[in-house]
N, C-alpha and C positions, 0 to 999 in steps of 0.2 A: 534369802532376801526378801524373794518374791511372795512367800508364805507370810513374813513379817508384817509388807505393806498391807496385805488384806486383811490383817488382824487389827492394825491401827486403823483402816477404814473403817469396821465394824465399831471397833473402840471409839472412834468419833461419834458415830451415830449413838451408841450407848450412853456416852457420857452427854449428850445432847437431851437426850430423853429423861436422863435421871435429872439434869438442871432443870427440864422444862414440868416434869411430873412430881418433882421433889421427891424423887425415889431415896430410901436409906442408903447410906453409904454402904452397908455390907449388902445389899442386894446387888448395886451396880458393882463392886469388886468381885461378887460370885459372877456374873454375867461376863465379867472380863475374860475369865478363866473357864467357864463353860459355854461360849457362844461359837458356834461353828458357821461355816458357809451356809450350809442347809438350813441352820434353824433361822438365820440372817435373812435368807430368801426367804423361808416361810412367815416369818415374822412380817417381811414387804409385803407377801402376798395377803397374808391376813389385813392388813392396814388398806390395800388397795381393794378388798372385797368388802371392808367395812365402809370406807369412802362411800363406794357405788351405794351399797343401802343406805347410807346417810343421804344422799342425794336423791335417790327414788323416794325415800322416806319425806324428805323436804317437800319434793314435788306433789306427793300424795296428800300431804298434810295442806299444801296450798291448796288444790283444788278443791278438797273438802270444806275449806275453810271458804273459799270464794263460792261455793254453792250455797253453805248453809247461810252468809250473810247475801245472796240474791233472796234465798226462800223467806228468811228473816229479817225485813229491812229496819225495822225496829232495833233488834237485838246490835245490827252493825251499828246504826246510831247511836246506841248507847256504847258501845264498844269503841268506836271512834271519839267519843267524849271523855272516856276513860283515859284512852292512849294519850291525847291530847294534854290531859291533866296530868299525867305520869311519866309525859317525852317532853317537857317544855322546850327543849332544844332541837330535838328532831324534828317535831310537827311542825312549826313555822317553815322550815326549809322543805319538807314534803310538799306543802302547801303551794310554797312559792313556785316549784316546780310544776306543779300540776296546773293553778292558774295562768303561770305565765307562759306554759303551752299552748292553751285555750286562747290567750291574749293574742299569742303570736298567732294563731291559725285565724282567730276572727276579724279583729281589727281589718288587716287589709281587704276582707271579702265584704265587711261592714263599711268600707269608704269606698268600697266599688270596684276594686282589682278583682277581676273575675278572671278566672284559668284561660278563657278565649279573649281576652281584651276588657277595657272598663265597660262597665254596666251602664246602660243607656238611664240618663237622669241622676245619676250618684256624682258624689261629691269628685271620685275619678274622673268623672266625664265633664264635668265643669272645669275641672283643672285642665283639661287636655283641651278644653274649647278656649280657656283663658290662654293658653300657649297658641291661637292661631291653628291649631290643629298641626302643629308642626312640632314632633317631640327630638329634641336633642339628643343624642347619644350620650349617655354617661351624666345625665340628668337625674334629679332625685324621681322623676316619675316614671322617666326607664327603667331604672333601678327597681324601685317599688313592681312596676307591672311586668318588669323579667323574672323577678322574684316568685311574685304569683304564678305566673304561667309555666314557670319550670318545676314548680310544687317545692321550692326551697321553705317558704314558711311553713308548709304543710308537715312536711319531713322533720324541720326543726321543732315544730310545735308537739308535733306525734314524740319525738325523741325526748322533750322535757317532760311529757305526761308520762311516760313510759320510765323515765328515771325518779318521778315522783312516786309512781305506784311502785317500783322494784324497791324504792328505800322503805316504802311502808311494808311491801310482802317480807322483805329480807328480815325486818325487825320483828316481825309477827311470827315468821318460820324458825329464826333464832330463839325466841322465847319458848315457841310450842317446842322445839327440840333439845333445849336444853337439858330435859332429863332423859331423854334418849341418847345424848353424847354421854351423858355418866354411865348408863347401862353398856353402851356401847366401849367405854375406858375399861370397864369392869370384863366385859366379854373377851378383849382383846387380851389383857392381863391374863385372865385364865387359861384361852388359848395358847399364849405364851409359855406360860410356865408348864401346862403339860407335854408342849413339845422338846422342852431341854431335857 
């Protein structure tokens, strides 16, 4: 009975993979009868190793692209224009995150809410003077100054910028690695067929 449960467990993964990759029914049926625990573990190990290779390749590709664009700003600008043209839905969202993050960081500082208090001669200093020098706890002024002094605006702004950049890097890495993923599928299939 226990052996049957293991076989059913393996069968579930075979069926899921067959549906995902549109495997011919004859191959899936053959796998049901030929697969063993050892070959299943080998498949999982190959997939794990392939996933690690894919992550390393994505990191290497991202680093190489960043260095290339740093060295060739005109190409970066041309690629940015092409990306905006080819991705009319993604691009505005990415820009909104990046620009929104910059605004969240810069606006409080521009108004005069500094990391150690209101900046002398700024709008924030005038606002505080208009309150008679007494800041009421929970007021908009107190909240703005507290969020600036504790670094919340900076943290939120940096997170928004990072999210926007991450979205653009993921999109670029996905496109550049699409061919590599196809080669990886072929390699996994080749290793799998040799192990059976």
